[in-house]
C-alpha positions in Angstrom: 122.5 119.6 36.3 126.3 120.0 36.6 129.2 120.7 39.1 128.8 124.7 38.2 124.8 124.4 39.2 126.1 123.1 42.9 128.9 125.6 43.0 125.9 128.4 42.3 123.9 126.5 45.1 127.0 126.1 47.7 127.4 130.2 46.9 124.2 130.9 47.7 124.1 129.3 50.7 127.0 131.0 52.2 125.8 134.2 51.2 122.9 133.4 53.3 124.4 131.9 56.1 127.0 135.2 56.0 123.8 137.4 56.4 122.4 135.5 59.4 121.6 137.4 62.7 121.8 134.3 64.7 122.5 130.8 65.6 119.3 129.6 65.6 118.7 131.3 62.2 121.4 129.7 60.9 120.1 126.2 62.0 116.9 126.4 59.8 118.9 127.8 56.6 121.1 125.1 57.0 118.1 122.7 57.3 116.4 123.9 54.1 119.5 123.6 51.9 119.6 120.0 53.1 116.1 119.2 53.0 115.2 121.2 49.5 118.3 121.8 47.5 120.7 119.2 48.3 117.6 116.8 48.1 116.9 118.1 44.4 120.5 117.6 42.9 120.5 113.9 44.4 117.3 113.3 43.0 118.8 114.4 39.5 121.5 111.8 39.5 119.8 109.0 38.0 119.4 111.0 35.0 122.8 112.2 34.7 125.8 110.5 32.2 129.0 108.9 34.1 131.6 111.1 34.0 129.3 114.4 35.0 127.4 111.9 37.7 130.7 111.4 39.0 131.7 115.3 39.6 128.1 116.3 40.3 127.4 113.7 43.4 131.3 114.6 44.2 130.2 118.5 44.3 126.9 117.4 46.0 128.8 115.3 48.7 131.3 118.4 49.4 128.7 120.5 50.2 126.6 118.0 52.0 129.3 117.5 54.4 130.3 121.2 54.8 126.6 122.2 55.9 126.8 119.6 58.2 129.6 121.3 59.2 128.1 124.9 59.9 124.6 123.4 61.4 126.8 121.6 64.0 128.2 124.9 64.8 125.5 126.6 65.2 124.0 124.0 67.4 126.7 124.2 69.8 126.9 127.8 69.5 122.9 127.9 70.6 123.7 125.4 73.6 126.5 127.6 74.7 124.6 130.6 74.7 121.5 128.7 77.0 123.8 127.8 79.3 125.6 131.1 80.2 124.6 131.8 83.3 125.6 135.1 85.1 127.0 134.3 88.7 126.6 138.0 89.3 122.6 137.3 90.4 121.1 136.5 93.3 120.7 133.0 94.3 116.9 131.5 94.3 115.6 131.2 98.0 115.0 127.2 98.6 111.7 125.9 99.2 111.4 123.9 102.2 108.8 121.3 103.5 107.0 121.2 106.5 105.5 119.1 109.3 101.6 118.4 108.3 99.1 119.4 110.9 98.1 116.0 111.6 101.3 114.9 112.0 102.1 117.5 114.4 98.9 116.9 116.3 100.1 113.1 117.0 103.4 114.0 118.0 101.6 116.5 120.8 99.0 113.7 121.9 102.3 111.2 122.4 103.9 113.5 124.4 100.4 114.6 126.6 99.7 110.6 127.0 103.4 109.7 127.7 102.8 111.8 131.3 99.7 109.5 131.8 101.8 106.6 131.9 100.9 105.6 128.0 102.2 104.0 125.4 102.0 104.2 121.4 101.3 101.1 119.5 100.5 100.3 115.6 98.4 98.1 113.7 97.5 97.1 110.1 95.5 99.4 108.1 94.3 96.2 106.0 92.5 94.2 108.7 90.4 91.0 108.8 87.1 90.7 110.3 87.9 89.1 113.3 89.6 91.8 114.6 87.6 94.7 112.9 84.3 93.3 114.2 83.9 89.4 115.5 86.5 90.3 118.6 84.8 94.1 119.0 82.0 92.3 120.0 79.9 93.4 116.6 77.1 91.1 116.0 76.7 89.5 112.1 73.5 91.1 111.1 75.5 94.5 112.3 75.0 98.1 109.8 78.6 98.5 109.4 79.0 95.2 108.0 77.3 96.5 104.8 79.1 97.9 101.8 77.7 101.1 102.3 79.8 101.4 105.6 83.0 99.7 105.0 85.7 99.3 102.3 85.6 96.0 101.9 88.9 94.0 99.8 88.0 91.9 97.1 88.3 88.4 96.8 87.7 85.1 95.3 84.9 83.1 97.2 85.0 85.8 99.8 81.8 84.0 101.6 83.8 80.7 101.4 86.2 82.5 103.9 87.0 82.9 108.0 86.2 85.8 109.5 90.2 86.0 110.0 90.4 85.2 106.3 88.2 88.5 105.5 90.0 91.4 104.6 89.2 95.3 105.1 90.4 98.1 105.3 89.9 99.0 109.0 86.8 101.3 110.5 88.8 102.0 113.4 92.1 101.5 115.5 90.2 99.5 118.2 91.1 96.4 116.4 94.8 97.1 117.8 93.3 97.0 121.4 92.7 93.2 121.2 95.8 92.6 119.0 98.0 93.8 121.8 96.1 92.5 124.7 96.4 89.3 123.1 100.5 89.3 123.8 100.6 91.9 127.0 99.1 91.1 130.5 97.0 93.7 132.2 97.9 96.2 134.0 98.7 98.4 130.5 97.8 101.6 129.0 97.9 102.0 125.4 97.2 104.6 122.6 96.9 103.9 118.9 97.4 106.8 116.3 96.7 105.6 112.9 94.4 106.1 109.3 91.0 104.7 109.0 88.8 104.3 106.6 85.2 104.8 106.1 82.7 104.1 102.7 81.1 107.6 102.9 80.5 111.2 101.7 82.5 113.8 101.7 82.0 116.9 103.3 83.1 120.1 105.4 83.8 117.6 108.9 83.9 113.9 107.0 86.2 112.3 104.3 86.4 108.7 103.2 89.9 108.4 105.6 90.5 110.4 108.3 92.9 109.7 111.6 92.0 108.3 114.9 93.9 107.9 118.4 92.6 105.2 120.4 92.9 104.9 124.1 92.7 101.4 126.4 93.5 101.3 129.8 93.1 97.9 131.5 93.8 97.0 135.3 92.0 96.2 138.3 89.2 98.5 139.9 89.0 100.7 136.5 86.1 103.2 136.6 84.7 105.7 135.1 86.2 108.7 137.2 89.5 107.0 135.8 88.4 107.8 132.0 87.2 111.5 133.2 90.4 112.2 135.1 92.2 110.8 131.7 90.3 112.5 129.3 89.5 115.6 131.1 93.2 115.9 131.9 94.1 115.7 127.7 91.8 118.3 126.9 93.6 120.7 129.0 96.8 120.3 128.0 95.8 120.1 124.2 93.5 123.3 124.6 94.6 125.0 127.9 91.4 124.6 128.7 90.1 126.8 125.7 87.4 124.8 125.0 84.2 123.2 127.3 83.8 119.1 127.6 80.9 117.3 127.9 79.6 113.4 128.1 76.8 112.4 126.6 75.2 108.8 126.8 75.7 106.6 124.1 75.8 102.7 122.6 78.7 101.1 121.1 78.6 97.5 120.9 82.5 97.1 122.2 82.5 99.2 125.3 78.7 99.0 128.2 78.4 102.0 129.6 79.2 104.0 126.4 79.4 107.5 125.9 80.0 110.4 123.3 82.6 113.4 124.2 81.5 116.7 122.9 83.9 119.9 122.5 82.6 122.9 122.0 83.3 123.9 118.6 86.1 126.9 118.5 84.7 127.7 114.8 82.1 129.7 115.7 81.9 129.7 119.4 79.1 127.7 119.7 77.0 129.9 117.8 76.6 126.9 115.0 78.0 126.6 111.8 78.9 123.8 109.1 81.5 122.1 110.7 79.7 121.7 114.1 76.5 121.2 112.1 74.6 124.2 114.0 74.9 122.6 117.1 78.1 124.4 118.8 79.5 121.3 119.6 82.1 118.9 117.8 82.0 115.1 118.4 85.4 114.2 119.1 85.3 111.2 121.2 83.7 107.6 121.5 84.0 105.6 124.8 83.2 103.5 127.6 84.1 100.8 129.6 85.6 98.1 128.0 83.0 95.2 127.3 83.6 91.8 129.0 83.4 90.2 125.4 86.2 92.0 124.3 88.5 91.3 126.7 87.6 87.4 126.5 88.4 87.6 123.3 91.5 89.0 123.7 92.4 86.4 126.7 91.7 88.7 129.4 90.7 87.2 133.0 87.0 89.6 133.2 87.0 88.0 137.3 89.8 90.2 137.9 90.5 93.0 135.1 88.2 95.5 133.5 89.1 98.8 131.6 88.2 101.6 129.4 88.4 102.6 125.7 88.5 105.5 123.8 88.6 107.0 120.1 89.7 110.0 119.6 88.7 112.2 116.3 92.5 113.3 115.5 91.0 115.6 112.1 88.3 117.3 114.2 90.5 118.0 116.8 92.6 119.4 114.4 90.2 121.7 112.7 88.9 122.9 116.4 92.4 123.8 117.5 93.6 125.5 114.3 90.4 126.7 113.4 90.1 125.3 110.3 86.8 124.7 108.4 86.7 121.5 106.4 88.6 118.8 107.0 89.0 118.0 103.1 91.8 120.7 103.4 94.4 118.1 105.3 94.5 116.0 102.2 94.2 119.1 99.4 98.1 119.1 98.8 97.9 122.6 98.9 101.1 124.3 99.7 99.0 127.4 100.9 97.0 125.8 103.3 99.8 123.2 104.3 102.4 126.3 105.0 100.7 128.0 107.4 101.8 125.7 109.8 
């Protein structure tokens, strides 16, 4: 190996570089000569004599410097080409977000109840057992306290804790009623909007989490007739008389008497489908006169005051209003679905 051979490598490199057609091709040529040709030259240096070694080393270093400069030029040329922008092209239409159908429904519900003097309040999604069960007249052996129905928060030595220290994901928005009554004197009218959680299998009309609208009215001489008037006005405003409403006797630990409110299924027009479980009706409201034990838990004088409470499944209401055939669509994040609203 001598300096003349290094010169031949240099000449071959320049010839190949001159014949290249693009910056990326020139980069590949430079890389190949550094990794293969020059690498071989530097490997031979250890076997050369002192004077020849100095000449070959100098020539090789000069060639490496030149190749690195050519590679840098090729890289800059390639980046300039990629960043080039044709300003004459039409611009891209920006993508805009929208309001979720459940959020729209919540706003509409607040507007309707505001007409009747109800105010909107909030409460924690992670609740304790006292507010979620005990204060609402649930017995210690009630089925909803089982793991199969409720999502409990894992805590160390949970069985030794007091009810107000045992945490869970709230199964309904009713605990907010008690929290509000503890701090406010009757008469009162409130609605509670928020997400609740149930440990159940997902299908077209059920999900592990969903949204509720809770209502509470407490005062002197409140009756079922007052509730029927309120709920009828709500559905009349919301659906513009496009659905039928019916009340059925039922049972809830926190109300007595209790009843269910159903609306006719708009998906199948009462003919029966998977959403309404082939019945033609959708159960959307659980309601009743507030149980005296619940009022006492909140410190309300039951000799003077009484009231009614109700819980509305907002997801099912939205399904009826928008003729949506699966609750899972609300939580899918599918823009094709969401952009319809």
